[in-house]
C-alpha positions in Angstrom: -28.5 68.9 -74.3 -28.5 72.8 -73.7 -26.3 75.0 -71.6 -27.9 76.7 -68.5 -25.9 79.5 -67.0 -26.8 79.6 -63.3 -24.5 82.5 -62.3 -21.0 84.1 -63.0 -19.1 81.3 -61.3 -17.5 78.9 -63.9 -18.1 75.9 -61.5 -21.8 76.5 -61.8 -21.9 75.9 -65.5 -24.4 73.1 -66.1 -24.9 71.0 -69.1 -28.5 69.5 -69.0 -29.1 65.9 -70.4 -32.2 65.4 -72.4 -33.9 64.2 -69.2 -33.3 67.4 -67.4 -30.7 66.1 -65.2 -27.6 68.2 -64.7 -23.9 67.2 -65.7 -20.9 69.5 -65.2 -18.9 68.3 -68.1 -18.8 71.8 -69.9 -17.4 73.5 -66.7 -14.8 70.7 -66.3 -13.6 71.0 -69.9 -13.5 74.7 -69.7 -11.6 74.7 -66.5 -9.1 72.2 -67.6 -8.5 74.1 -70.8 -8.0 77.4 -69.0 -5.4 75.9 -66.7 -3.6 74.3 -69.4 -4.1 70.7 -68.2 -2.2 68.4 -70.5 -3.1 64.9 -68.8 -6.1 63.7 -67.1 -5.5 60.6 -64.9 -8.5 59.2 -62.9 -10.2 56.1 -62.0 -11.9 53.9 -64.7 -15.4 54.7 -63.4 -14.8 58.0 -65.4 -14.2 56.3 -68.6 -17.7 57.2 -70.0 -17.2 60.8 -68.8 -14.1 60.9 -71.1 -16.1 60.2 -74.2 -18.5 63.0 -73.3 -15.8 65.4 -72.6 -14.1 64.6 -75.9 -17.2 65.6 -77.8 -17.1 69.0 -76.0 -13.5 69.4 -76.9 -14.2 68.6 -80.4 -16.9 71.0 -80.4 -14.9 74.0 -79.1 -11.9 72.7 -81.4 -9.6 72.6 -78.5 -6.6 70.1 -78.1 -7.7 67.0 -76.2 -5.5 66.4 -73.2 -4.1 62.8 -72.8 -6.6 60.8 -70.8 -5.6 57.8 -68.9 -8.0 55.6 -66.7 -6.6 53.4 -64.1 -8.3 50.5 -62.1 -9.9 51.4 -58.8 -8.4 50.3 -55.5 -10.3 47.6 -53.8 -10.4 46.5 -50.3 -9.0 43.0 -49.2 -12.3 41.4 -49.8 -12.2 42.3 -53.5 -15.1 45.0 -53.2 -14.7 48.6 -54.0 -12.4 50.4 -51.4 -14.7 52.2 -48.7 -14.1 53.7 -45.1 -14.8 50.2 -43.8 -11.6 49.0 -45.5 -9.5 52.1 -44.5 -10.2 54.6 -47.3 -9.3 57.6 -44.9 -8.0 61.0 -45.6 -4.1 61.5 -45.3 -4.5 62.9 -41.7 -5.7 59.6 -40.4 -2.8 57.9 -41.8 -0.5 60.5 -40.2 -2.3 59.9 -36.9 -1.9 56.1 -37.2 1.9 56.6 -37.5 2.8 56.0 -41.0 5.8 57.9 -42.7 4.9 60.2 -45.6 7.7 58.4 -47.7 6.3 55.1 -47.0 2.7 55.9 -47.7 3.8 57.4 -51.1 5.8 54.4 -51.9 2.9 52.1 -51.0 0.3 54.1 -53.0 2.6 54.3 -56.0 2.8 50.4 -56.2 -1.0 50.0 -56.2 -1.7 49.4 -59.9 1.6 50.4 -61.1 4.9 48.5 -61.4 8.4 49.0 -62.5 10.1 45.5 -62.9 10.5 43.7 -59.5 11.4 46.9 -57.7 9.2 47.4 -54.4 11.2 50.4 -52.6 11.4 53.7 -54.4 12.5 56.9 -53.2 10.4 59.9 -54.3 12.8 61.0 -57.0 12.9 57.2 -58.2 9.0 57.4 -58.5 9.2 60.7 -60.6 12.0 59.3 -62.9 10.5 55.8 -63.4 6.6 56.4 -63.7 5.1 56.1 -66.9 1.3 55.5 -68.0 2.3 52.3 -69.9 3.2 50.4 -66.8 -0.1 50.9 -65.0 -1.9 47.5 -64.6 -5.2 46.6 -65.8 -6.8 44.9 -63.0 -7.8 46.5 -59.5 -5.3 46.7 -56.9 -6.2 45.7 -53.4 -5.4 47.7 -50.5 -3.6 45.8 -47.7 -3.0 47.2 -44.3 -0.5 44.3 -43.5 1.5 45.1 -46.6 1.6 48.7 -45.8 2.7 48.3 -42.2 5.6 46.1 -43.3 6.6 48.6 -45.8 6.5 51.3 -43.0 8.4 49.3 -40.7 11.2 49.0 -43.4 11.2 52.8 -43.7 11.4 53.2 -39.9 14.4 51.0 -39.6 16.1 52.9 -42.5 15.4 56.2 -41.1 17.9 58.4 -39.3 17.4 58.2 -35.5 17.4 62.0 -35.0 14.7 62.2 -37.9 12.5 59.6 -35.9 12.9 61.5 -32.6 11.7 64.6 -34.6 8.7 62.8 -36.2 7.7 61.3 -33.0 7.3 64.6 -31.3 5.5 66.0 -34.3 3.0 63.2 -34.1 1.9 64.2 -30.6 -0.2 67.0 -32.0 -2.3 64.3 -33.9 -3.2 61.6 -31.3 -5.4 61.7 -28.2 -2.7 61.1 -25.6 -0.3 63.4 -27.4 -0.6 66.5 -25.2 0.0 64.7 -21.9 3.1 63.1 -23.5 4.3 66.4 -25.2 4.4 67.9 -21.7 7.1 65.6 -20.7 9.3 66.3 -23.6 12.5 68.1 -22.7 16.1 68.0 -23.7 16.9 65.1 -21.5 13.7 62.9 -22.8 14.9 63.7 -26.4 18.4 62.7 -25.7 17.2 59.3 -24.0 14.9 58.8 -27.1 17.9 59.3 -29.4 20.1 57.0 -27.6 17.3 54.3 -27.3 16.2 54.6 -31.0 18.5 52.0 -32.5 16.8 49.4 -30.4 13.2 50.9 -30.6 13.0 51.1 -34.3 13.8 47.5 -34.9 10.7 46.4 -33.2 8.2 49.1 -34.6 6.0 49.0 -37.8 4.4 52.6 -37.1 5.3 55.5 -35.2 2.5 54.8 -32.8 4.2 51.4 -32.1 7.4 53.3 -31.7 6.1 55.7 -29.2 4.5 52.9 -27.3 7.6 50.9 -27.1 9.4 54.0 -25.9 7.0 54.7 -23.1 9.4 53.5 -20.4 11.4 56.6 -21.0 8.7 59.1 -19.9 6.6 56.9 -17.8 5.6 58.2 -14.2 6.8 56.5 -11.1 5.6 54.3 -9.7 5.2 52.6 -12.9 1.8 51.3 -14.1 2.3 47.6 -14.8 0.6 45.7 -17.5 -1.1 42.5 -16.6 1.8 40.2 -17.8 4.2 42.3 -15.8 2.1 42.1 -12.6 2.1 38.3 -12.9 6.0 38.2 -12.8 6.1 40.2 -9.6 5.7 37.5 -7.0 7.1 38.1 -3.6 10.1 36.0 -4.5 10.7 38.1 -7.6 10.4 41.3 -5.7 13.1 39.9 -3.2 15.3 39.2 -6.2 14.7 42.8 -7.5 16.0 44.1 -4.3 19.2 42.0 -4.5 19.6 43.2 -8.1 19.4 46.6 -7.1 21.9 46.4 -4.4 24.3 44.7 -7.1 23.8 47.6 -9.5 24.1 50.1 -6.7 27.9 49.2 -6.7 28.3 50.2 -10.4 29.9 53.5 -10.8 30.7 53.7 -14.2 27.2 53.3 -15.7 26.8 51.9 -19.0 25.2 49.0 -21.0 28.4 47.1 -20.8 29.2 47.6 -17.1 25.6 46.9 -15.9 25.6 43.8 -18.1 28.9 42.7 -16.4 27.3 43.3 -13.1 24.2 41.4 -13.7 26.2 38.6 -15.2 28.3 38.3 -12.1 25.3 38.2 -9.9 23.7 35.5 -12.0 26.8 33.3 -11.7 27.1 33.9 -7.9 23.4 33.0 -7.5 23.5 30.0 -9.7 20.8 31.6 -12.1 20.6 31.9 -15.8 20.9 35.5 -17.2 17.4 35.3 -18.3 16.0 34.9 -14.8 17.7 38.2 -13.9 16.9 40.0 -17.1 13.0 39.5 -16.8 12.6 40.9 -13.3 14.7 43.8 -14.4 12.7 44.5 -17.4 9.3 44.4 -15.4 10.7 46.7 -12.7 12.1 49.3 -15.1 9.5 49.4 -18.1 6.4 47.8 -16.4 6.3 45.2 -19.3 7.7 41.8 -20.1 8.8 43.2 -23.6 11.3 46.1 -24.2 14.3 46.8 -26.0 17.5 45.1 -24.8 17.4 45.4 -21.0 21.0 46.6 -20.6 20.4 49.3 -23.3 17.3 50.3 -21.2 19.5 50.6 -18.1 22.0 52.7 -20.0 19.1 55.0 -21.6 17.4 55.6 -18.1 20.5 56.3 -16.3 21.8 55.3 -12.7 19.5 57.3 -10.4 16.3 56.7 -12.4 17.1 52.8 -12.5 17.8 52.5 -8.9 14.6 54.5 -8.0 12.5 52.2 -10.1 13.9 49.2 -8.7 13.5 50.3 -5.4 9.6 50.9 -6.1 9.3 47.2 -6.9 11.7 45.5 -4.5 10.5 43.8 -1.3 
């Protein structure tokens, strides 16, 4: 081949093959040499390029950097990873609610191992990583495994850190601005108080935010279809009775509201579940939530009594 100088920009150096097609081999080698690159680590689809670049290094009498070629990441179906499988930019994973530490942990384990260890801090990755432990076969990107790992990191995270990350997430999701407008010191305090129960049920920050929706929901609550099915005329009458029993609770907490509801259930000959579910629907608009007595404590006396009044017969 021959060298064609297109302009003064190093990136535009072109090495022409014998058939006239260009390759940027020379520019890559010169750029790496000038930057003092010591290791070139890339996908095994560049293995042929390594052989070509070695010839250029040898011709220029430059020291060849360490070159390592790792297997490509495949989708769950075994084909080369593409956007169809979830080969997205890092911003997309942030918007989907994945924690940076969890994503780093998941990516480092794709094609590399360190004994049986699955969970790594960033410093542990740095200390343990070596090229010799890279696998030879292609790894498969598995969203289910990533979600499971992300859930682990959420459960292990500090509650205040999760509140901060939830608020930061709002800038990257479509519904974020509307929710951000409702954030104030009271909402942050409620989220912090609810976080121990919320984070046990979430695998992503999006799920965490969704589960916390009852905190900043507008009255009257929008009910999901399952919740609407629970609110029969008989249930609405029961909610009114539950509100009357809770209205007598002055020292409002999870413990005192639970005691009041257990007392009501005993007097009415009902199981506690028959009392808890109507409460949950009236206070959250859903049939699933964190522990209902934690919900009562987080929302506070006035808000709970008002929401119950909205749904009572």
